[in-house]
Each structure stands twice: as structure tokens, then as C-alpha cells.
C-alpha positions as CSV (number, residue, x, y, z in Angstrom):
1,M,112.5,85.5,101.8
2,I,109.9,83.0,100.9
3,A,107.6,81.1,103.6
4,T,106.6,77.7,102.8
5,T,105.4,74.6,104.5
6,R,108.4,71.5,104.5
7,R,108.7,68.0,106.1
8,A,111.4,66.7,108.4
9,A,111.8,63.2,110.3
10,L,115.4,62.7,110.7
11,L,116.3,66.3,111.9
12,S,115.7,65.3,115.4
13,A,118.3,62.8,115.0
14,F,120.8,64.8,113.0
15,A,120.9,67.6,115.6
16,T,121.5,65.0,118.2
17,V,124.3,62.9,116.8
18,G,125.5,65.2,113.9
19,A,125.8,64.5,110.1
20,A,128.8,62.4,110.4
21,A,127.1,60.0,112.2
22,L,124.4,59.6,110.1
23,A,124.8,56.4,107.7
24,R,124.6,57.1,104.2
25,P,121.2,55.2,102.5
26,A,122.3,52.7,100.0
27,F,120.7,53.9,96.7
28,A,120.5,52.1,93.3
29,R,122.5,54.7,91.1
30,Q,120.9,55.5,87.9
31,T,122.7,58.5,86.7
32,G,120.6,60.7,84.2
33,K,117.2,59.3,85.4
34,A,116.5,61.9,87.4
35,G,117.7,64.5,85.0
36,A,115.6,63.2,82.3
37,A,112.5,62.8,84.4
38,V,112.9,66.4,86.2
39,D,113.1,67.8,82.1
40,Q,110.1,66.0,81.3
41,F,108.1,67.2,84.5
42,A,109.2,70.8,83.8
43,Q,108.0,70.7,80.5
44,E,104.8,69.6,82.0
45,V,105.0,72.1,84.6
46,M,105.4,74.8,81.9
47,A,102.4,73.5,79.8
48,A,100.3,73.6,82.8
49,F,100.8,77.3,83.4
50,P,101.3,78.9,80.0
51,D,101.9,82.4,81.7
52,E,104.9,81.5,83.2
53,P,107.7,83.6,81.3
54,G,110.9,81.4,81.9
55,L,112.7,78.9,83.8
56,G,116.2,77.8,84.3
57,I,117.0,74.1,86.1
58,T,120.1,72.5,86.8
59,V,120.3,68.6,88.1
60,V,123.2,67.2,89.9
61,E,123.2,63.1,90.1
62,D,125.8,61.3,92.4
63,G,128.0,64.2,91.8
64,E,127.6,64.5,88.0
65,I,125.6,67.5,86.2
66,T,122.9,65.8,84.0
67,L,120.4,68.6,83.5
68,A,121.3,72.5,82.8
69,K,118.7,74.1,80.7
70,G,116.4,76.8,80.0
71,Y,112.8,76.8,79.4
72,G,110.6,79.7,78.2
73,V,111.7,83.5,77.3
74,R,114.0,85.7,79.0
75,R,111.1,88.5,78.5
76,L,107.4,88.0,77.9
77,G,106.5,88.8,74.4
78,G,110.3,88.7,73.2
79,P,112.1,86.3,71.2
80,D,115.0,85.3,73.5
81,R,114.5,82.0,74.9
82,V,116.4,81.0,78.2
83,T,119.0,78.8,77.7
84,D,121.9,77.2,79.9
85,S,123.9,80.4,79.9
86,T,121.0,82.8,81.0
87,L,121.7,84.7,84.2
88,F,119.3,84.8,87.0
89,G,118.9,86.7,90.4
90,V,119.2,84.1,93.1
91,A,118.9,86.3,96.1
92,S,119.1,84.7,99.1
93,N,120.7,81.6,97.7
94,T,123.9,83.8,98.0
95,K,123.9,83.3,101.5
96,A,125.5,80.0,101.1
97,F,128.4,81.5,99.5
98,T,129.1,83.8,102.2
99,A,128.7,81.0,104.8
100,A,131.7,79.4,102.8
101,A,133.8,82.3,102.4
102,L,133.7,82.6,106.1
103,A,134.2,78.8,106.5
104,M,137.5,79.0,104.2
105,L,138.9,82.1,106.7
106,V,138.2,80.0,109.6
107,E,140.2,77.1,108.2
108,E,143.1,79.7,107.4
109,G,142.8,80.5,111.2
110,R,141.9,84.0,110.4
111,L,138.7,83.8,112.5
112,A,136.4,81.4,114.6
113,W,132.9,80.8,114.1
114,D,132.4,81.7,117.8
115,D,134.6,85.0,118.0
116,P,132.7,88.2,118.8
117,V,131.9,90.1,115.8
118,T,133.1,93.3,117.3
119,K,136.6,91.6,117.3
120,Y,136.7,92.2,113.6
121,L,134.4,95.2,113.3
122,P,134.7,97.2,116.6
123,A,132.1,99.9,115.8
124,F,129.2,96.8,115.3
125,E,126.4,97.8,117.6
126,M,123.0,96.5,118.3
127,S,120.3,98.3,120.1
128,D,121.0,96.1,123.3
129,P,124.3,96.3,124.6
130,I,124.5,92.7,125.8
131,V,123.4,91.6,122.4
132,T,126.5,93.5,121.0
133,R,128.9,91.9,123.1
134,L,127.4,88.5,122.7
135,M,126.8,88.6,119.0
136,T,129.5,85.9,117.3
137,V,130.2,85.6,113.6
138,R,128.2,82.2,113.9
139,D,125.3,84.2,115.1
140,L,125.3,86.6,112.1
141,L,124.1,83.7,110.0
142,C,121.5,81.8,112.0
143,H,118.5,84.1,112.4
144,R,118.5,84.0,115.9
145,S,119.7,87.8,116.6
146,G,116.3,88.8,118.1
147,L,115.8,91.2,115.3
148,T,112.1,91.0,113.8
149,L,111.3,89.4,110.2
150,G,113.2,91.4,107.6
151,A,114.1,94.4,109.9
152,G,116.1,97.0,108.2
153,D,115.4,95.6,104.8
154,L,114.4,99.0,103.7
155,M,118.1,100.1,103.7
156,I,118.8,97.4,101.2
157,W,115.7,97.1,99.0
158,P,113.9,98.2,96.6
159,N,117.1,100.3,94.9
160,P,118.4,102.3,97.8
161,T,121.3,104.3,98.0
162,H,122.5,103.3,101.5
163,T,126.1,102.0,101.6
164,R,127.3,98.6,103.6
165,A,128.5,101.0,106.3
166,D,125.2,102.8,106.5
167,I,123.5,99.4,107.1
168,V,125.7,98.4,109.3
169,A,125.6,101.4,111.3
170,G,122.0,101.5,111.2
171,L,121.8,98.1,113.2
172,K,122.3,99.9,116.5
173,Y,118.9,101.9,115.9
174,L,116.8,98.3,115.1
175,P,114.7,97.2,117.9
176,I,115.5,93.9,119.4
177,G,111.7,92.4,119.1
178,G,112.5,88.9,120.1
179,Q,114.9,86.9,122.7
180,F,118.6,86.9,121.5
181,R,119.3,83.0,120.6
182,G,115.8,82.4,121.9
183,G,113.8,82.3,118.3
184,Y,114.0,82.5,114.6
185,A,113.2,85.3,112.5
186,Y,114.6,85.4,109.0
187,D,116.8,88.6,108.4
188,N,119.4,90.1,105.6
189,V,121.1,93.0,107.3
190,L,123.5,90.8,109.4
191,Y,124.5,88.8,106.1
192,V,125.8,92.4,105.1
193,A,127.7,92.7,108.2
194,A,129.1,89.2,107.6
195,G,130.4,90.4,104.4
196,E,131.7,93.3,106.0
197,V,133.8,91.0,108.3
198,I,135.0,89.3,105.2
199,A,136.2,92.6,104.0
200,A,137.9,93.4,107.2
201,L,140.0,90.3,107.2
202,T,141.0,90.4,103.6
203,G,141.4,94.2,102.9
204,A,138.8,93.5,99.8
205,P,135.1,93.9,99.6
206,W,133.0,90.9,99.7
207,E,132.5,90.3,95.8
208,V,136.2,90.0,95.6
209,F,136.4,87.4,97.7
210,I,133.7,85.6,96.1
211,Q,134.8,85.8,93.0
212,K,138.7,84.8,93.3
213,R,138.1,81.9,95.7
214,I,134.7,80.7,94.7
215,L,133.6,81.6,90.8
216,D,137.2,81.5,89.6
217,P,138.1,78.3,91.0
218,L,134.9,76.5,90.0
219,K,134.7,78.1,86.5
220,M,131.6,79.7,87.1
221,T,132.5,82.0,83.9
222,D,128.9,83.2,83.4
223,S,128.0,84.3,87.1
224,V,128.9,87.4,89.0
225,P,128.6,88.2,92.5
226,L,126.7,91.7,91.9
227,P,124.0,92.7,89.5
228,S,126.2,95.8,88.7
229,L,128.8,93.4,87.2
230,I,126.1,91.6,84.7
231,G,127.3,94.1,81.6
232,N,126.4,92.7,78.5
233,R,125.7,89.1,79.6
234,P,122.3,87.2,78.9
235,R,120.0,87.5,81.8
236,A,116.5,86.9,82.8
237,E,113.9,90.1,82.9
238,P,112.0,90.1,86.4
239,H,108.2,89.6,85.9
240,A,105.4,89.8,88.5
241,R,101.6,89.5,88.3
242,M,100.5,93.1,88.7
243,G,96.6,94.2,88.6
244,P,93.9,95.0,90.9
245,P,93.5,95.1,93.8
246,V,96.9,94.2,94.8
247,R,100.3,93.0,93.3
248,G,99.8,89.3,93.3
249,L,96.8,89.3,90.8
250,G,96.6,90.1,87.3
251,P,98.8,89.4,84.4
252,Q,102.5,88.8,84.4
253,T,104.2,92.0,83.9
254,V,107.7,93.0,83.1
255,L,109.5,95.0,86.1
256,P,112.4,97.2,85.8
257,F,115.9,95.2,86.6
258,D,117.3,95.9,90.0
259,G,120.8,96.3,89.1
260,S,121.3,98.2,92.2
261,F,121.6,95.4,95.0
262,D,125.3,95.9,95.5
263,S,125.3,97.0,98.9
264,A,123.6,93.8,100.3
265,G,125.7,91.6,97.8
266,A,126.4,89.2,101.1
267,A,122.7,88.5,101.5
268,G,121.6,88.1,97.7
269,G,123.8,89.8,95.5
270,L,124.7,86.8,93.1
271,N,123.1,86.2,89.5
272,A,123.9,82.5,88.0
273,S,123.0,80.5,85.2
274,P,122.1,76.8,85.2
275,R,125.3,75.4,84.0
276,D,127.2,77.5,86.3
277,I,125.0,76.5,89.5
278,G,125.7,73.0,89.0
279,K,129.5,73.5,89.7
280,W,128.8,75.2,93.2
281,M,126.1,72.4,93.6
282,Q,128.7,69.6,93.1
283,V,131.4,71.3,95.5
284,Q,128.4,71.5,98.1
285,L,127.8,67.8,97.6
286,G,131.4,66.9,97.6
287,L,131.9,68.8,101.0
288,G,134.3,71.3,99.8
289,T,136.0,69.2,97.0
290,T,134.8,69.0,93.2
291,P,134.7,65.8,90.9
292,G,137.9,67.2,89.4
293,G,139.8,67.3,92.8
294,V,139.5,71.1,93.3
295,R,139.2,71.6,97.1
296,L,137.7,74.8,98.3
297,W,137.0,74.0,101.9
298,T,137.3,70.6,104.1
299,E,134.5,68.0,104.8
300,A,134.7,69.2,108.7
301,S,133.8,72.7,107.2
302,G,131.0,71.5,104.9
303,R,129.3,69.5,107.8
304,E,129.7,72.6,109.9
305,M,127.7,74.6,107.6
306,W,125.1,71.9,107.2
307,K,124.7,71.7,111.3
308,P,121.4,72.7,112.7
309,Q,121.6,75.8,114.6
310,T,118.2,77.5,114.9
311,I,114.8,75.5,114.8
312,T,112.8,77.3,112.6
313,A,109.5,75.2,112.5
314,W,107.7,71.8,113.4
315,S,104.4,70.1,112.7
316,D,103.0,66.6,113.0
317,G,104.7,65.9,109.7
318,P,103.0,64.7,106.3
319,I,99.4,64.9,105.5
320,A,97.7,63.9,102.6
321,D,97.5,67.3,101.1
322,N,101.1,68.1,101.7
323,P,103.5,64.7,101.8
324,V,106.6,66.6,102.4
325,R,105.2,68.9,105.0
326,A,108.4,69.2,108.0
327,S,108.0,67.5,111.5
328,L,111.1,69.6,112.3
329,Q,113.1,72.2,110.3
330,A,116.1,74.1,111.3
331,Y,118.7,76.8,110.2
332,A,122.5,76.2,109.7
333,L,125.0,78.5,108.4
334,G,123.3,79.9,105.0
335,W,121.1,76.8,104.8
336,F,117.7,75.1,105.8
337,V,117.7,71.7,107.0
338,N,115.1,69.0,107.4
339,D,113.8,65.9,105.6
340,H,112.0,65.1,102.3
341,R,110.2,61.7,102.3
342,G,112.7,60.1,104.6
343,E,116.0,61.6,103.4
344,K,117.9,65.0,104.8
345,I,117.6,67.7,102.4
346,V,119.4,70.8,102.6
347,W,118.0,73.6,101.0
348,H,117.3,77.2,100.3
349,T,115.4,79.5,98.3
350,G,115.8,83.3,97.3
351,G,113.4,86.0,96.3
352,L,114.0,89.4,94.7
353,A,111.5,91.5,92.9
354,G,110.7,89.6,89.7
355,F,113.0,86.4,90.6
356,I,112.5,83.5,93.0
357,S,114.9,80.2,93.3
358,Y,115.5,77.2,95.0
359,T,118.1,74.8,95.7
360,G,117.7,71.6,97.3
361,L,120.3,69.0,97.9
362,L,119.8,65.3,98.9
363,P,123.6,64.6,100.4
364,G,123.0,60.9,100.9
365,R,122.4,60.9,97.1
366,K,125.3,63.5,96.1
367,S,122.2,64.6,94.0
368,G,120.4,68.0,93.7
369,I,118.4,70.4,92.0
370,M,118.1,74.1,91.4
371,V,115.3,76.0,90.0
372,M,115.5,79.6,89.1
373,T,112.6,81.7,87.7
374,N,112.1,85.1,86.5
375,A,108.7,85.5,88.1
376,E,107.6,85.9,91.8
377,E,106.0,83.1,93.6
378,T,104.3,81.0,91.2
379,P,102.4,77.7,90.9
380,V,105.3,76.7,88.7
381,F,108.0,77.4,91.2
382,R,105.9,75.8,93.9
383,S,105.6,72.3,91.6
384,L,109.0,71.9,90.8
385,R,110.7,72.9,94.2
386,Y,108.5,69.8,95.5
387,G,108.2,67.8,92.8
388,G,112.0,68.1,91.5
389,P,113.3,66.5,94.8
390,D,110.8,63.7,94.3
391,R,112.2,62.8,91.0
392,L,115.7,62.9,92.2
393,Q,114.3,60.0,94.5
394,G,112.7,58.3,91.5
395,R,109.0,58.9,92.6
396,S,106.1,60.6,91.0
397,D,103.6,59.6,93.3
398,F,101.9,63.0,94.2
399,D,100.4,65.2,91.6
400,W,102.2,68.6,92.6
401,I,100.8,70.3,89.4
402,A,97.1,69.8,90.7
403,S,98.1,70.6,94.3
404,S,99.6,74.0,92.9
405,K,96.5,74.7,91.1
406,K,94.4,74.3,94.2
407,V,96.5,76.4,96.3
408,Q,96.9,79.1,93.8
409,A,93.2,79.2,93.5
410,E,92.5,79.4,97.5
411,S,95.6,82.0,97.7
412,E,94.2,84.2,95.2
413,A,90.7,84.1,96.8
414,K,92.1,85.0,100.1
415,L,94.0,87.6,98.6
416,V,91.1,89.5,97.2
417,K,89.3,89.3,100.4
418,D,92.1,90.4,102.6
419,A,92.8,93.4,100.1
420,A,89.4,94.5,100.1
421,E,89.2,94.4,104.2
422,A,92.7,96.3,104.0
423,M,91.6,98.7,101.3
424,T,88.2,99.6,103.7
425,P,88.7,102.7,105.7
426,K,87.6,101.6,109.3
427,G,86.6,105.4,110.0
428,G,84.5,105.5,106.6
429,G,86.9,107.4,105.0
430,A,86.9,110.7,107.1
431,P,88.9,113.5,105.9
432,P,92.1,114.9,107.6
433,T,92.2,116.4,110.8
434,L,94.3,119.4,109.5
435,P,95.0,121.1,106.4
436,L,97.0,119.2,104.0
437,A,99.8,121.7,104.2
438,A,100.0,120.8,108.1
439,Y,101.3,117.0,106.8
440,A,104.1,118.5,105.1
441,G,107.7,118.5,106.3
442,T,110.8,116.1,106.9
443,Y,110.3,113.1,108.8
444,R,113.4,111.1,109.8
445,D,113.7,107.6,111.0
446,P,117.3,106.7,113.0
447,W,117.9,103.8,110.8
448,Y,116.7,104.3,107.9
449,G,117.2,108.1,107.4
450,A,114.6,110.9,106.0
451,V,111.2,110.8,104.3
452,T,109.9,114.0,102.8
453,V,106.3,115.1,102.7
454,S,105.7,118.1,100.5
455,V,102.7,120.2,99.2
456,A,102.1,120.0,95.3
457,G,99.5,122.6,93.5
458,K,97.2,125.4,95.6
459,G,94.1,125.9,96.5
460,K,91.2,123.4,95.7
461,K,94.1,121.5,93.9
462,T,96.3,120.9,96.6
463,S,97.9,117.4,97.0
464,L,100.9,115.6,99.0
465,K,104.0,114.0,97.8
466,I,106.2,111.8,99.5
467,A,109.5,110.7,98.7
468,F,111.9,108.3,100.8
469,D,115.1,110.2,100.3
470,K,117.6,107.4,100.2
471,T,115.1,105.0,97.9
472,P,114.5,106.9,94.7
473,A,111.8,104.2,93.4
474,L,109.6,105.1,96.6
475,K,108.5,108.4,95.7
476,G,104.9,109.7,94.3
477,A,101.4,111.0,95.5
478,L,100.2,110.7,99.2
479,E,96.7,110.5,99.3
480,T,94.0,110.8,101.8
481,F,92.5,107.7,103.3
482,D,91.0,107.8,106.3
483,G,91.5,110.9,108.7
484,D,95.0,111.1,109.5
485,T,96.1,108.0,107.7
486,F,97.2,108.5,104.2
487,K,98.1,106.0,101.4
488,T,100.9,106.2,99.0
489,R,100.8,105.8,95.1
490,F,104.0,105.5,94.1
491,D,105.0,106.6,90.6
492,D,106.7,103.1,90.2
493,R,103.5,100.8,90.3
494,S,106.1,97.6,90.8
495,Q,106.6,99.2,94.5
496,E,104.4,98.0,97.7
497,D,102.4,100.9,98.5
498,A,102.2,102.0,102.2
499,F,99.8,103.6,104.7
500,V,101.1,106.5,106.6
501,V,99.5,107.2,109.8
502,F,100.3,110.6,111.1
503,S,100.6,111.4,114.8
504,V,98.6,114.6,115.7
505,K,99.0,116.5,119.0
506,D,97.7,119.8,120.2
507,G,96.9,120.3,116.5
508,A,100.3,119.9,115.1
509,V,101.7,116.8,113.6
510,T,104.7,115.1,115.3
511,G,105.6,111.8,113.7
512,A,104.1,109.0,111.5
513,T,104.5,105.4,111.4
514,M,103.6,103.3,108.5
515,R,102.6,99.5,107.0
516,A,102.0,98.1,104.0
517,V,99.0,98.2,102.0
518,S,99.0,94.6,100.5
519,P,98.6,91.8,102.6
520,L,100.8,90.0,100.3
521,A,103.8,92.5,100.5
522,D,107.0,90.9,100.8
523,F,108.4,91.3,104.3
524,S,111.4,93.1,103.1
525,Y,109.1,96.4,102.7
526,D,109.3,96.6,106.6
527,Y,107.6,99.8,106.9
528,Q,106.4,98.8,109.9
529,D,109.7,99.4,111.3
530,L,109.8,103.1,110.5
531,K,109.4,105.2,113.8
532,L,109.2,108.6,111.9
533,V,109.8,111.8,113.6
534,K,109.0,114.9,112.4
535,I,112.0,117.5,112.4
């Protein structure tokens, strides 16, 4: 869920000749050296940014786990330290687990990557019947469906009550904003559909397959496939910078833990510890086989999951301020693929409310790094997600701490400016065109469901309230802003507020559209996709 800049030089050759044809570079093996370098760097980063609550890091070198460690605290102001057994929500890093599960079923002959989705989910339907007919299992994983960025995410975020069946059923109402297989736009809802393919084939929910076929064989005993299964296990508390004028500024604040992400488990439900995630990295770097000889999938399947499918970004390559900028980047099956300073890197990020994580694998070295934080996008995360792979390569010739401080200062200045602009009414703060009671009623969107606007108080104290019927966290005051544009003020201040623009015709309200207030709002708050009709 996180947009970043990256670099690639070998990807064009990789896409042309395939992973098997790339010669593995000859590297000097100094097992343990990178783990020590990353550990030292992590301590330097944490010291440079003392408002970071906690951090978990895992390093694999030449197939061996050489670092699995916690830094900082599970909760700001609390006594509990992060350890190698502390759980973090790894969010979209879960997608690679879903891809691996499907690869196992492909090997068993129970499905094929290019089978139509409707073969396994007969009720599966997109808004375009041609796309419905052509959509394959592979397409579910490649972010090339034609859906817009984050489309339908309000069915899975934050804390909704939509079921997996609701999410899949809602797909037929989501507009196709791009060309099918003609471009890249990240989504989560189709990974939910992929999880339902697994359930349809196995007769058990996605999380049961992940537990029995991946977590148990790898002895990932700390980890759970869904947040609701954490129980009494030690976990990190989520944090975000909350303050005026918008989220992303101000001090780090503890957020409510989102334990209701189960419906979107296949897209981002896994919670894992530093010591556990190293075992997952080992089997990935071993192309399906652990150092102890446990095989979960074949080398062919491992390479298939890393094969580029959708071009996601390109540029002119490295620049002085960003020596790892990608010249070409692609999405594979649950992984991004590009180059890091002349070597192929296979990676993914993950973002949830109060958590952000990164997995980076250098297959040519059988090495990798996992960074898990209990805070949202921060200079600590940026420093480690780029400086960490550098240290796997034995280099530290770029100051990622100084770079991240600069980027943070620039982004905060821009955020203040953009937020001030967003909060300035274009109509000068004109009053609503109708009495407040005229805006009250039930509004319905075909994929999300109902949103209720109600009247509170009487006379001069009359006000409006808004509630997303399937998302208990999204309820609160609806304040006048500019004419028929109102602004939410949700009771849970960790949620992103929205502008609500009512449509008025012949003196009556007919519907509404919405958009996020903050220019930094996560794309999963896809308010803009709602087309609310007053019923």
C-alpha cells in the first residue's frame, strides 16, 4: 500500500530470458557480516529518530538466519521491549503467502494459473462482462485488472463488517477505470477473491490452508494468519503521527489495534515475529525448499512467482539523491521485482493502520532482510528499507539517514501546504443551500452498502451526524464546510475524515460523492469510489 521510488537495471533481461537463464553472480561469502552491519545500522537509525516506537529486523545471509532482533518498545511510554518473538502486522507482505498457496495447488493439478476464475467461483463477476470472462487466477495477483487504485478497499478497511462473500459480490459494482491487462493499479479485493479460490478448492478457509501448509511445516509457531488469532501472544501496538492539520504530522500516538481484518486475510492478515519470518525468507530464497530439506513447492513454482507480469514503473535510473532508483520495475505473483545496485531484488511492502513492513530478497546471494515497524511511514522505515539491502551487499556508501531527514522535512512542508489548500473552502465557506434536515436520510452505494445521515438536536442546536453502516469506526459529526459540501469529524480521530458533496436537484438532495480531506490519506480510504444515492 506504500508508494516509493526504486531502481532496476537487470529487469529487462530478466523479463526477456527468464530467471533461470540469469547467471548467479559470484560473491564472497562472509556469513554473519551483513547481520552485524544491519544491527549496527538499525541502532544508528533508531538513535537518529528517537520518536520511533519499535522495530523488528530479520536478516538471512547465504540461506542462514544471522539476525532476528527487536528494537525499541511495543508501546510508547510502556515498559515492554520489542523482542524476536513480538508480533507485527505485516499487511500486504501476506500476498506472497497467498501466491505460494496457489502455487502448491497448481503443482497438485487442482488448478492452473491461467484458468478462468469463474471455473472455481461461478458467481465471480466484474462490472465488465468481458473482463469477467477473461479474468484468470494469475490476473487476480497481478494488479492489472483495470480496477482503479485501491478500489473497494472500504469493504476491508478500517474495521468493516463485510464478509469475504460480500467483498467478492461487490466486485461487479466497481467501475473498470483502466484497460484490462493494460496497466498497473494496486488492489486488495482481488486477493480476497484469490483466497476464496483456495477455499473453494480445499473446502476450508484461506487461513486454514496457510496454517497447515506453510506456517506449521516451517515451524512458524509465533505467527498467525489472521489478527483475530493473536490471543495472548506478545504483539506490537500500532502508532501514527497524529496532529494538526492532518494525520502524518504531530507526535507519535498509539492507535486502536485493528483486530477485525479477517475478511481480507488473503490480502494482508498475517502477523509474524522477527524470528519466524526468517524461516519464510529461507524457503523463498531456497525456491521452495528449506535449509533442512523441507520442500513446500518446486523450484519451477518459485521462479514462476518471481517472474514479472505487469510493468509498474520506469525511470532514467539512479540519481545522486537516490542511487537505488529503478529504471524498470514490475509486479510478479505477490512480489515486486527490480534491481538494487546491479542485483535483482524481489520485494514487497505492507501497510496497515500503525504498521509498515518491508521484505527484500537478493536471490543471487540467497540473502534478504525483513523490516517490521509499529509506526506508519517514517524516516526509520525508509532508511532501513534502502540501507538494509545496501548492507547485504557489503556497502554503506550512501547516507540514508541524512537522506531520510531531508525527505521528511520536504514532505512535511508540502503536507502543511497541501492540507491548508484542501481546508480552504473554494466558495468562501458558503452556507448550505437547504435546511440541515433536508440532507438527512439513508444513502446507498451498490458495492459498499449504506451510509446514514441523521439529525441531532433541535432549533439553533440542530446538527448532522454520519455513520457508515458496515464500518463502525466511521461515524461522527457531519459539519458544514462550503455550500452543499460538508466535512466529517469521525469520533475515532485515527480515521481519515472526508468531504461529503451532496447533489441537489429541484430543491431536494438526490445523492452524494466523497473524497478524503487529507492529501496524505491512505489510498485504501477510497471514498472517491462511492456513488451514494439517497433512498
